[in-house]
Steps between C-alpha positions, in 0.01 A plus 500: 500500500362315798170438326673371192710253700187380684314444172795315354531278803124434504501400137798278554346327802176453310690329210697288745187378684318433174793294377529318829129426503516363145793273591313363799193448287705302246666297779161419657351402161803272429471331838123445466540360143779270607293347777175456306400144565220284641155651561600843363633350175192280466266799555685705236478207253130462565443872447695481168274213388193717574641789295622294203276495194580201275538577135520879554801533732862402529690520823857616559705500825645834611738345758593176676185526718292534185668182363406312821139629491459398139661157572269445790200591280615262230527221756147572626330498166469218252420742213770685306597853611635690204845650572662796326787387277746757358539283189134529400288807436169556675171423335305809385292544820718360768540637843824439692458452874833581674540305824726608785562505871550809700633785294680813631438712195361505144813473290512128451131479429517787255793336318312168476188678371710668229649163401170315466330791323790495252427126450141578412299500822200722459452542879726458799385433855705427811417290801750543790487403863553862603741782557385744233152650459548790257430466125780363286566630150407243235288293743122523469424354837705407807343246728608365834506129544243530788507312820873492533633594844876473511695645789746764378772606739 
C-alpha cells in the first residue's frame, strides 16, 4: 500500500508541476507579447519582410503581437503585403504565413492552420518570436522571427 500511495502522489505532483509550468509559460508569453514595441517590434517586422514572398504568400496574425508585427511591416514597405481574408478563398498555390509573438503551446497555431487550409491554402507556415520549438500539426514549417531578444520575467 505504501508503494501505491507514493506512486499516486508522484503522479499527482508531476501533473501539478506540469500544469503550473504551463501556466507560467502562458503568463510569460502574454507579458512579452503585450510589451513588444520599439527595436524588438521593428526587428520582427524586418524579419517578416525577409520571409514574405509576394504573389505566393498571404499573411495572417495569430495574436495581437502578430497584428502589431504585420502593421509595422506594412508601415515599412511601400509595396502591398497580401493579407488572409476569411471572405475570400486562397488561390490554388498559396502559402499562408501565420505571424505571432511568443506562444506557450501549439493549440492556437494548429487551429489557425486548420482554418486557412479549409479556406484553400495549400501550405501553412508559421513565424513566431518564440516560445515553442516542436512541430505543429498542419504547419509545414515553424520559423522564429530571429534577432528578437525580449526579456521574459
